[in-house]
Predicted model as a PDB file, atoms N, CA, C, CB and O in Angstrom, pLDDT in the B-factor column:
MODEL        1                                                                  
ATOM      1  N   UNK A   1      25.004  17.505  12.870  1.00 47.00           N  
ATOM      2  CA  UNK A   1      23.763  18.088  13.351  1.00 47.00           C  
ATOM      3  C   UNK A   1      23.094  18.913  12.255  1.00 47.00           C  
ATOM      4  CB  UNK A   1      24.023  18.953  14.587  1.00 47.00           C  
ATOM      5  O   UNK A   1      21.866  18.967  12.197  1.00 47.00           O  
ATOM      6  N   UNK A   2      23.861  19.544  11.402  1.00 57.00           N  
ATOM      7  CA  UNK A   2      23.281  20.375  10.352  1.00 57.00           C  
ATOM      8  C   UNK A   2      22.467  19.540   9.379  1.00 57.00           C  
ATOM      9  CB  UNK A   2      24.373  21.130   9.606  1.00 57.00           C  
ATOM     10  O   UNK A   2      21.409  19.977   8.927  1.00 57.00           O  
ATOM     11  N   UNK A   3      22.945  18.337   9.047  1.00 56.00           N  
ATOM     12  CA  UNK A   3      22.208  17.472   8.132  1.00 56.00           C  
ATOM     13  C   UNK A   3      20.872  17.078   8.744  1.00 56.00           C  
ATOM     14  CB  UNK A   3      23.030  16.220   7.785  1.00 56.00           C  
ATOM     15  O   UNK A   3      19.850  17.085   8.059  1.00 56.00           O  
ATOM     16  N   UNK A   4      20.871  16.732  10.031  1.00 61.00           N  
ATOM     17  CA  UNK A   4      19.635  16.368  10.720  1.00 61.00           C  
ATOM     18  C   UNK A   4      18.643  17.512  10.752  1.00 61.00           C  
ATOM     19  CB  UNK A   4      19.936  15.918  12.129  1.00 61.00           C  
ATOM     20  O   UNK A   4      17.442  17.308  10.573  1.00 61.00           O  
ATOM     21  N   UNK A   5      19.144  18.720  10.981  1.00 69.00           N  
ATOM     22  CA  UNK A   5      18.281  19.900  10.984  1.00 69.00           C  
ATOM     23  C   UNK A   5      17.681  20.131   9.612  1.00 69.00           C  
ATOM     24  CB  UNK A   5      19.059  21.138  11.432  1.00 69.00           C  
ATOM     25  O   UNK A   5      16.501  20.460   9.491  1.00 69.00           O  
ATOM     26  N   UNK A   6      18.499  19.956   8.565  1.00 74.00           N  
ATOM     27  CA  UNK A   6      18.031  20.156   7.205  1.00 74.00           C  
ATOM     28  C   UNK A   6      16.932  19.150   6.863  1.00 74.00           C  
ATOM     29  CB  UNK A   6      19.195  20.036   6.216  1.00 74.00           C  
ATOM     30  O   UNK A   6      15.907  19.518   6.289  1.00 74.00           O  
ATOM     31  N   UNK A   7      17.143  17.898   7.210  1.00 73.00           N  
ATOM     32  CA  UNK A   7      16.134  16.863   6.949  1.00 73.00           C  
ATOM     33  C   UNK A   7      14.862  17.165   7.732  1.00 73.00           C  
ATOM     34  CB  UNK A   7      16.674  15.458   7.321  1.00 73.00           C  
ATOM     35  O   UNK A   7      13.757  17.055   7.200  1.00 73.00           O  
ATOM     36  N   UNK A   8      15.019  17.539   8.973  1.00 74.00           N  
ATOM     37  CA  UNK A   8      13.860  17.832   9.811  1.00 74.00           C  
ATOM     38  C   UNK A   8      13.066  19.015   9.242  1.00 74.00           C  
ATOM     39  CB  UNK A   8      14.307  18.131  11.259  1.00 74.00           C  
ATOM     40  O   UNK A   8      11.836  18.976   9.203  1.00 74.00           O  
ATOM     41  N   UNK A   9      13.759  20.047   8.809  1.00 81.00           N  
ATOM     42  CA  UNK A   9      13.083  21.207   8.219  1.00 81.00           C  
ATOM     43  C   UNK A   9      12.349  20.827   6.938  1.00 81.00           C  
ATOM     44  CB  UNK A   9      14.092  22.325   7.931  1.00 81.00           C  
ATOM     45  O   UNK A   9      11.243  21.307   6.689  1.00 81.00           O  
ATOM     46  N   UNK A  10      12.955  19.977   6.136  1.00 80.00           N  
ATOM     47  CA  UNK A  10      12.302  19.535   4.896  1.00 80.00           C  
ATOM     48  C   UNK A  10      11.034  18.743   5.200  1.00 80.00           C  
ATOM     49  CB  UNK A  10      13.268  18.680   4.053  1.00 80.00           C  
ATOM     50  O   UNK A  10      10.013  18.919   4.535  1.00 80.00           O  
ATOM     51  N   UNK A  11      11.099  17.888   6.187  1.00 77.00           N  
ATOM     52  CA  UNK A  11       9.914  17.105   6.563  1.00 77.00           C  
ATOM     53  C   UNK A  11       8.815  18.031   7.080  1.00 77.00           C  
ATOM     54  CB  UNK A  11      10.274  16.044   7.638  1.00 77.00           C  
ATOM     55  O   UNK A  11       7.639  17.817   6.782  1.00 77.00           O  
ATOM     56  N   UNK A  12       9.175  19.033   7.833  1.00 79.00           N  
ATOM     57  CA  UNK A  12       8.171  19.982   8.332  1.00 79.00           C  
ATOM     58  C   UNK A  12       7.535  20.767   7.181  1.00 79.00           C  
ATOM     59  CB  UNK A  12       8.808  20.955   9.345  1.00 79.00           C  
ATOM     60  O   UNK A  12       6.342  21.066   7.220  1.00 79.00           O  
ATOM     61  N   UNK A  13       8.326  21.101   6.162  1.00 87.00           N  
ATOM     62  CA  UNK A  13       7.770  21.775   4.985  1.00 87.00           C  
ATOM     63  C   UNK A  13       6.789  20.865   4.252  1.00 87.00           C  
ATOM     64  CB  UNK A  13       8.897  22.215   4.032  1.00 87.00           C  
ATOM     65  O   UNK A  13       5.725  21.305   3.817  1.00 87.00           O  
ATOM     66  N   UNK A  14       7.157  19.598   4.121  1.00 82.00           N  
ATOM     67  CA  UNK A  14       6.249  18.635   3.488  1.00 82.00           C  
ATOM     68  C   UNK A  14       4.956  18.531   4.280  1.00 82.00           C  
ATOM     69  CB  UNK A  14       6.914  17.249   3.370  1.00 82.00           C  
ATOM     70  O   UNK A  14       3.873  18.488   3.697  1.00 82.00           O  
ATOM     71  N   UNK A  15       5.059  18.490   5.596  1.00 78.00           N  
ATOM     72  CA  UNK A  15       3.879  18.409   6.451  1.00 78.00           C  
ATOM     73  C   UNK A  15       2.993  19.641   6.270  1.00 78.00           C  
ATOM     74  CB  UNK A  15       4.294  18.263   7.924  1.00 78.00           C  
ATOM     75  O   UNK A  15       1.770  19.527   6.197  1.00 78.00           O  
ATOM     76  N   UNK A  16       3.611  20.806   6.198  1.00 85.00           N  
ATOM     77  CA  UNK A  16       2.837  22.037   6.010  1.00 85.00           C  
ATOM     78  C   UNK A  16       2.137  22.043   4.652  1.00 85.00           C  
ATOM     79  CB  UNK A  16       3.749  23.270   6.138  1.00 85.00           C  
ATOM     80  O   UNK A  16       0.993  22.484   4.545  1.00 85.00           O  
ATOM     81  N   UNK A  17       2.814  21.561   3.626  1.00 87.00           N  
ATOM     82  CA  UNK A  17       2.201  21.492   2.298  1.00 87.00           C  
ATOM     83  C   UNK A  17       1.054  20.498   2.277  1.00 87.00           C  
ATOM     84  CB  UNK A  17       3.242  21.112   1.246  1.00 87.00           C  
ATOM     85  O   UNK A  17       0.038  20.724   1.620  1.00 87.00           O  
ATOM     86  N   UNK A  18       1.219  19.403   2.991  1.00 81.00           N  
ATOM     87  CA  UNK A  18       0.146  18.407   3.060  1.00 81.00           C  
ATOM     88  C   UNK A  18      -1.072  19.008   3.752  1.00 81.00           C  
ATOM     89  CB  UNK A  18       0.621  17.133   3.808  1.00 81.00           C  
ATOM     90  O   UNK A  18      -2.204  18.778   3.326  1.00 81.00           O  
ATOM     91  N   UNK A  19      -0.851  19.769   4.806  1.00 83.00           N  
ATOM     92  CA  UNK A  19      -1.949  20.424   5.512  1.00 83.00           C  
ATOM     93  C   UNK A  19      -2.659  21.409   4.590  1.00 83.00           C  
ATOM     94  CB  UNK A  19      -1.431  21.145   6.771  1.00 83.00           C  
ATOM     95  O   UNK A  19      -3.888  21.481   4.591  1.00 83.00           O  
ATOM     96  N   UNK A  20      -1.898  22.167   3.805  1.00 88.00           N  
ATOM     97  CA  UNK A  20      -2.499  23.103   2.854  1.00 88.00           C  
ATOM     98  C   UNK A  20      -3.327  22.366   1.808  1.00 88.00           C  
ATOM     99  CB  UNK A  20      -1.413  23.940   2.168  1.00 88.00           C  
ATOM    100  O   UNK A  20      -4.404  22.825   1.428  1.00 88.00           O  
ATOM    101  N   UNK A  21      -2.827  21.230   1.347  1.00 84.00           N  
ATOM    102  CA  UNK A  21      -3.574  20.430   0.372  1.00 84.00           C  
ATOM    103  C   UNK A  21      -4.886  19.938   0.966  1.00 84.00           C  
ATOM    104  CB  UNK A  21      -2.732  19.239  -0.105  1.00 84.00           C  
ATOM    105  O   UNK A  21      -5.924  19.993   0.308  1.00 84.00           O  
ATOM    106  N   UNK A  22      -4.846  19.460   2.193  1.00 80.00           N  
ATOM    107  CA  UNK A  22      -6.050  18.971   2.854  1.00 80.00           C  
ATOM    108  C   UNK A  22      -7.068  20.094   3.020  1.00 80.00           C  
ATOM    109  CB  UNK A  22      -5.704  18.360   4.218  1.00 80.00           C  
ATOM    110  O   UNK A  22      -8.265  19.891   2.818  1.00 80.00           O  
ATOM    111  N   UNK A  23      -6.589  21.275   3.389  1.00 86.00           N  
ATOM    112  CA  UNK A  23      -7.503  22.418   3.540  1.00 86.00           C  
ATOM    113  C   UNK A  23      -8.144  22.797   2.204  1.00 86.00           C  
ATOM    114  CB  UNK A  23      -6.752  23.631   4.122  1.00 86.00           C  
ATOM    115  O   UNK A  23      -9.336  23.099   2.146  1.00 86.00           O  
ATOM    116  N   UNK A  24      -7.355  22.780   1.141  1.00 88.00           N  
ATOM    117  CA  UNK A  24      -7.903  23.083  -0.185  1.00 88.00           C  
ATOM    118  C   UNK A  24      -8.927  22.041  -0.609  1.00 88.00           C  
ATOM    119  CB  UNK A  24      -6.780  23.163  -1.222  1.00 88.00           C  
ATOM    120  O   UNK A  24      -9.964  22.376  -1.182  1.00 88.00           O  
ATOM    121  N   UNK A  25      -8.634  20.794  -0.329  1.00 82.00           N  
ATOM    122  CA  UNK A  25      -9.576  19.733  -0.700  1.00 82.00           C  
ATOM    123  C   UNK A  25     -10.869  19.837   0.093  1.00 82.00           C  
ATOM    124  CB  UNK A  25      -8.944  18.360  -0.483  1.00 82.00           C  
ATOM    125  O   UNK A  25     -11.938  19.498  -0.417  1.00 82.00           O  
ATOM    126  N   UNK A  26     -10.783  20.302   1.338  1.00 81.00           N  
ATOM    127  CA  UNK A  26     -12.001  20.506   2.122  1.00 81.00           C  
ATOM    128  C   UNK A  26     -12.870  21.587   1.488  1.00 81.00           C  
ATOM    129  CB  UNK A  26     -11.655  20.884   3.574  1.00 81.00           C  
ATOM    130  O   UNK A  26     -14.097  21.491   1.492  1.00 81.00           O  
ATOM    131  N   UNK A  27     -12.222  22.617   0.943  1.00 88.00           N  
ATOM    132  CA  UNK A  27     -12.962  23.705   0.302  1.00 88.00           C  
ATOM    133  C   UNK A  27     -13.645  23.247  -0.980  1.00 88.00           C  
ATOM    134  CB  UNK A  27     -12.029  24.868   0.000  1.00 88.00           C  
ATOM    135  O   UNK A  27     -14.816  23.548  -1.211  1.00 88.00           O  
ATOM    136  N   UNK A  28     -12.899  22.510  -1.819  1.00 87.00           N  
ATOM    137  CA  UNK A  28     -13.376  22.183  -3.154  1.00 87.00           C  
ATOM    138  C   UNK A  28     -13.912  20.762  -3.294  1.00 87.00           C  
ATOM    139  CB  UNK A  28     -12.280  22.388  -4.129  1.00 87.00           C  
ATOM    140  O   UNK A  28     -14.551  20.435  -4.294  1.00 87.00           O  
ATOM    141  N   UNK A  29     -13.656  19.926  -2.308  1.00 83.00           N  
ATOM    142  CA  UNK A  29     -14.111  18.543  -2.370  1.00 83.00           C  
ATOM    143  C   UNK A  29     -13.022  17.623  -2.898  1.00 83.00           C  
ATOM    144  CB  UNK A  29     -15.351  18.434  -3.240  1.00 83.00           C  
ATOM    145  O   UNK A  29     -12.122  18.042  -3.626  1.00 83.00           O  
ATOM    146  N   UNK A  30     -13.127  16.374  -2.516  1.00 77.00           N  
ATOM    147  CA  UNK A  30     -12.149  15.365  -2.924  1.00 77.00           C  
ATOM    148  C   UNK A  30     -12.671  14.678  -4.182  1.00 77.00           C  
ATOM    149  CB  UNK A  30     -11.889  14.323  -1.776  1.00 77.00           C  
ATOM    150  O   UNK A  30     -13.825  14.251  -4.224  1.00 77.00           O  
ATOM    151  N   UNK A  31     -11.828  14.571  -5.208  1.00 77.00           N  
ATOM    152  CA  UNK A  31     -12.269  13.855  -6.403  1.00 77.00           C  
ATOM    153  C   UNK A  31     -12.654  12.411  -6.064  1.00 77.00           C  
ATOM    154  CB  UNK A  31     -11.165  13.874  -7.477  1.00 77.00           C  
ATOM    155  O   UNK A  31     -12.035  11.779  -5.208  1.00 77.00           O  
ATOM    156  N   UNK A  32     -13.653  11.914  -6.728  1.00 77.00           N  
ATOM    157  CA  UNK A  32     -14.151  10.567  -6.462  1.00 77.00           C  
ATOM    158  C   UNK A  32     -13.022   9.542  -6.600  1.00 77.00           C  
ATOM    159  CB  UNK A  32     -15.312  10.222  -7.419  1.00 77.00           C  
ATOM    160  O   UNK A  32     -12.286   9.542  -7.587  1.00 77.00           O  
ATOM    161  N   UNK A  33     -12.898   8.678  -5.606  1.00 79.00           N  
ATOM    162  CA  UNK A  33     -11.888   7.638  -5.627  1.00 79.00           C  
ATOM    163  C   UNK A  33     -10.531   8.043  -5.084  1.00 79.00           C  
ATOM    164  CB  UNK A  33     -11.724   7.164  -6.993  1.00 79.00           C  
ATOM    165  O   UNK A  33      -9.632   7.206  -5.005  1.00 79.00           O  
ATOM    166  N   UNK A  34     -10.357   9.294  -4.710  1.00 79.00           N  
ATOM    167  CA  UNK A  34      -9.056   9.764  -4.234  1.00 79.00           C  
ATOM    168  C   UNK A  34      -8.956   9.792  -2.712  1.00 79.00           C  
ATOM    169  CB  UNK A  34      -8.781  11.141  -4.781  1.00 79.00           C  
ATOM    170  O   UNK A  34      -7.856   9.927  -2.177  1.00 79.00           O  
ATOM    171  N   UNK A  35     -10.052   9.671  -2.019  1.00 78.00           N  
ATOM    172  CA  UNK A  35     -10.060   9.816  -0.568  1.00 78.00           C  
ATOM    173  C   UNK A  35      -9.121   8.861   0.147  1.00 78.00           C  
ATOM    174  CB  UNK A  35     -11.440   9.619  -0.056  1.00 78.00           C  
ATOM    175  O   UNK A  35      -8.361   9.277   1.021  1.00 78.00           O  
ATOM    176  N   UNK A  36      -9.165   7.594  -0.214  1.00 83.00           N  
ATOM    177  CA  UNK A  36      -8.338   6.592   0.460  1.00 83.00           C  
ATOM    178  C   UNK A  36      -6.860   6.849   0.220  1.00 83.00           C  
ATOM    179  CB  UNK A  36      -8.707   5.188  -0.014  1.00 83.00           C  
ATOM    180  O   UNK A  36      -6.057   6.766   1.149  1.00 83.00           O  
ATOM    181  N   UNK A  37      -6.495   7.159  -1.014  1.00 84.00           N  
ATOM    182  CA  UNK A  37      -5.087   7.408  -1.327  1.00 84.00           C  
ATOM    183  C   UNK A  37      -4.577   8.651  -0.608  1.00 84.00           C  
ATOM    184  CB  UNK A  37      -4.894   7.561  -2.840  1.00 84.00           C  
ATOM    185  O   UNK A  37      -3.446   8.666  -0.122  1.00 84.00           O  
ATOM    186  N   UNK A  38      -5.394   9.682  -0.537  1.00 80.00           N  
ATOM    187  CA  UNK A  38      -4.985  10.897   0.166  1.00 80.00           C  
ATOM    188  C   UNK A  38      -4.830  10.644   1.660  1.00 80.00           C  
ATOM    189  CB  UNK A  38      -5.998  12.018  -0.073  1.00 80.00           C  
ATOM    190  O   UNK A  38      -3.903  11.163   2.281  1.00 80.00           O  
ATOM    191  N   UNK A  39      -5.717   9.860   2.239  1.00 80.00           N  
ATOM    192  CA  UNK A  39      -5.606   9.536   3.660  1.00 80.00           C  
ATOM    193  C   UNK A  39      -4.333   8.747   3.940  1.00 80.00           C  
ATOM    194  CB  UNK A  39      -6.832   8.742   4.128  1.00 80.00           C  
ATOM    195  O   UNK A  39      -3.654   9.003   4.934  1.00 80.00           O  
ATOM    196  N   UNK A  40      -4.002   7.792   3.076  1.00 87.00           N  
ATOM    197  CA  UNK A  40      -2.774   7.017   3.264  1.00 87.00           C  
ATOM    198  C   UNK A  40      -1.546   7.915   3.178  1.00 87.00           C  
ATOM    199  CB  UNK A  40      -2.682   5.896   2.219  1.00 87.00           C  
ATOM    200  O   UNK A  40      -0.612   7.780   3.969  1.00 87.00           O  
ATOM    201  N   UNK A  41      -1.555   8.829   2.216  1.00 84.00           N  
ATOM    202  CA  UNK A  41      -0.430   9.757   2.064  1.00 84.00           C  
ATOM    203  C   UNK A  41      -0.308  10.660   3.278  1.00 84.00           C  
ATOM    204  CB  UNK A  41      -0.593  10.602   0.795  1.00 84.00           C  
ATOM    205  O   UNK A  41       0.790  10.881   3.788  1.00 84.00           O  
ATOM    206  N   UNK A  42      -1.440  11.184   3.743  1.00 80.00           N  
ATOM    207  CA  UNK A  42      -1.428  12.064   4.913  1.00 80.00           C  
ATOM    208  C   UNK A  42      -0.912  11.313   6.139  1.00 80.00           C  
ATOM    209  CB  UNK A  42      -2.842  12.627   5.184  1.00 80.00           C  
ATOM    210  O   UNK A  42      -0.133  11.862   6.918  1.00 80.00           O  
ATOM    211  N   UNK A  43      -1.340  10.064   6.316  1.00 85.00           N  
ATOM    212  CA  UNK A  43      -0.868   9.266   7.441  1.00 85.00           C  
ATOM    213  C   UNK A  43       0.629   8.989   7.345  1.00 85.00           C  
ATOM    214  CB  UNK A  43      -1.637   7.953   7.511  1.00 85.00           C  
ATOM    215  O   UNK A  43       1.333   9.030   8.354  1.00 85.00           O  
ATOM    216  N   UNK A  44       1.119   8.708   6.140  1.00 85.00           N  
ATOM    217  CA  UNK A  44       2.541   8.446   5.949  1.00 85.00           C  
ATOM    218  C   UNK A  44       3.371   9.687   6.276  1.00 85.00           C  
ATOM    219  CB  UNK A  44       2.811   7.989   4.507  1.00 85.00           C  
ATOM    220  O   UNK A  44       4.426   9.586   6.902  1.00 85.00           O  
ATOM    221  N   UNK A  45       2.896  10.848   5.853  1.00 80.00           N  
ATOM    222  CA  UNK A  45       3.600  12.101   6.165  1.00 80.00           C  
ATOM    223  C   UNK A  45       3.599  12.329   7.677  1.00 80.00           C  
ATOM    224  CB  UNK A  45       2.938  13.309   5.430  1.00 80.00           C  
ATOM    225  O   UNK A  45       4.613  12.733   8.247  1.00 80.00           O  
ATOM    226  N   UNK A  46       2.475  12.075   8.319  1.00 80.00           N  
ATOM    227  CA  UNK A  46       2.398  12.226   9.779  1.00 80.00           C  
ATOM    228  C   UNK A  46       3.365  11.305  10.496  1.00 80.00           C  
ATOM    229  CB  UNK A  46       0.984  11.954  10.266  1.00 80.00           C  
ATOM    230  O   UNK A  46       4.013  11.712  11.460  1.00 80.00           O  
ATOM    231  N   UNK A  47       3.470  10.059  10.031  1.00 86.00           N  
ATOM    232  CA  UNK A  47       4.406   9.107  10.631  1.00 86.00           C  
ATOM    233  C   UNK A  47       5.855   9.570  10.450  1.00 86.00           C  
ATOM    234  CB  UNK A  47       4.216   7.710  10.013  1.00 86.00           C  
ATOM    235  O   UNK A  47       6.673   9.466  11.364  1.00 86.00           O  
ATOM    236  N   UNK A  48       6.153  10.081   9.256  1.00 80.00           N  
ATOM    237  CA  UNK A  48       7.499  10.569   8.994  1.00 80.00           C  
ATOM    238  C   UNK A  48       7.850  11.744   9.897  1.00 80.00           C  
ATOM    239  CB  UNK A  48       7.637  10.972   7.534  1.00 80.00           C  
ATOM    240  O   UNK A  48       8.954  11.802  10.439  1.00 80.00           O  
ATOM    241  N   UNK A  49       6.931  12.668  10.060  1.00 77.00           N  
ATOM    242  CA  UNK A  49       7.171  13.820  10.934  1.00 77.00           C  
ATOM    243  C   UNK A  49       7.383  13.350  12.374  1.00 77.00           C  
ATOM    244  CB  UNK A  49       5.986  14.821  10.860  1.00 77.00           C  
ATOM    245  O   UNK A  49       8.277  13.844  13.061  1.00 77.00           O  
ATOM    246  N   UNK A  50       6.581  12.418  12.825  1.00 81.00           N  
ATOM    247  CA  UNK A  50       6.722  11.906  14.195  1.00 81.00           C  
ATOM    248  C   UNK A  50       8.077  11.232  14.399  1.00 81.00           C  
ATOM    249  CB  UNK A  50       5.591  10.915  14.514  1.00 81.00           C  
ATOM    250  O   UNK A  50       8.730  11.446  15.420  1.00 81.00           O  
ATOM    251  N   UNK A  51       8.497  10.424  13.438  1.00 83.00           N  
ATOM    252  CA  UNK A  51       9.791   9.742  13.560  1.00 83.00           C  
ATOM    253  C   UNK A  51      10.943  10.738  13.542  1.00 83.00           C  
ATOM    254  CB  UNK A  51       9.966   8.719  12.432  1.00 83.00           C  
ATOM    255  O   UNK A  51      11.897  10.602  14.307  1.00 83.00           O  
ATOM    256  N   UNK A  52      10.856  11.742  12.665  1.00 77.00           N  
ATOM    257  CA  UNK A  52      11.907  12.741  12.607  1.00 77.00           C  
ATOM    258  C   UNK A  52      11.967  13.553  13.894  1.00 77.00           C  
ATOM    259  CB  UNK A  52      11.693  13.660  11.416  1.00 77.00           C  
ATOM    260  O   UNK A  52      13.053  13.908  14.353  1.00 77.00           O  
ATOM    261  N   UNK A  53      10.811  13.849  14.478  1.00 75.00           N  
ATOM    262  CA  UNK A  53      10.783  14.597  15.730  1.00 75.00           C  
ATOM    263  C   UNK A  53      11.430  13.789  16.845  1.00 75.00           C  
ATOM    264  CB  UNK A  53       9.342  14.967  16.108  1.00 75.00           C  
ATOM    265  O   UNK A  53      12.201  14.334  17.635  1.00 75.00           O  
ATOM    266  N   UNK A  54      11.125  12.487  16.919  1.00 79.00           N  
ATOM    267  CA  UNK A  54      11.747  11.627  17.946  1.00 79.00           C  
ATOM    268  C   UNK A  54      13.246  11.539  17.731  1.00 79.00           C  
ATOM    269  CB  UNK A  54      11.129  10.212  17.925  1.00 79.00           C  
ATOM    270  O   UNK A  54      14.010  11.585  18.695  1.00 79.00           O  
ATOM    271  N   UNK A  55      13.682  11.412  16.477  1.00 77.00           N  
ATOM    272  CA  UNK A  55      15.104  11.343  16.181  1.00 77.00           C  
ATOM    273  C   UNK A  55      15.816  12.633  16.570  1.00 77.00           C  
ATOM    274  CB  UNK A  55      15.319  11.052  14.704  1.00 77.00           C  
ATOM    275  O   UNK A  55      16.925  12.609  17.104  1.00 77.00           O  
ATOM    276  N   UNK A  56      15.166  13.748  16.296  1.00 69.00           N  
ATOM    277  CA  UNK A  56      15.744  15.057  16.629  1.00 69.00           C  
ATOM    278  C   UNK A  56      15.893  15.196  18.144  1.00 69.00           C  
ATOM    279  CB  UNK A  56      14.863  16.206  16.067  1.00 69.00           C  
ATOM    280  O   UNK A  56      16.898  15.726  18.618  1.00 69.00           O  
ATOM    281  N   UNK A  57      14.916  14.731  18.898  1.00 71.00           N  
ATOM    282  CA  UNK A  57      14.975  14.843  20.361  1.00 71.00           C  
ATOM    283  C   UNK A  57      16.076  13.974  20.936  1.00 71.00           C  
ATOM    284  CB  UNK A  57      13.634  14.458  20.984  1.00 71.00           C  
ATOM    285  O   UNK A  57      16.688  14.340  21.939  1.00 71.00           O  
ATOM    286  N   UNK A  58      16.340  12.836  20.325  1.00 71.00           N  
ATOM    287  CA  UNK A  58      17.372  11.926  20.813  1.00 71.00           C  
ATOM    288  C   UNK A  58      18.772  12.472  20.570  1.00 71.00           C  
ATOM    289  CB  UNK A  58      17.227  10.569  20.151  1.00 71.00           C  
ATOM    290  O   UNK A  58      19.710  12.156  21.301  1.00 71.00           O  
ATOM    291  N   UNK A  59      18.899  13.297  19.534  1.00 65.00           N  
ATOM    292  CA  UNK A  59      20.236  13.824  19.168  1.00 65.00           C  
ATOM    293  C   UNK A  59      20.715  14.848  20.156  1.00 65.00           C  
ATOM    294  CB  UNK A  59      20.214  14.441  17.777  1.00 65.00           C  
ATOM    295  O   UNK A  59      21.811  15.388  20.003  1.00 65.00           O  
TER     296      UNK A  59                                                      
ENDMDL                                                                          
END                                                                             
């Protein structure tokens, strides 16, 4: 259970950092050509958090 908690906490930290990055980019603007790549990364992080949350609930 400790390993699962550690992984889950790490994923939540990544999610929080991604949110901070998105907020900063909203303030300063997205560099030209980076929007699509950032959206894909944000979606991938969201999917990972969702999967980890479901896995945690099943345990």
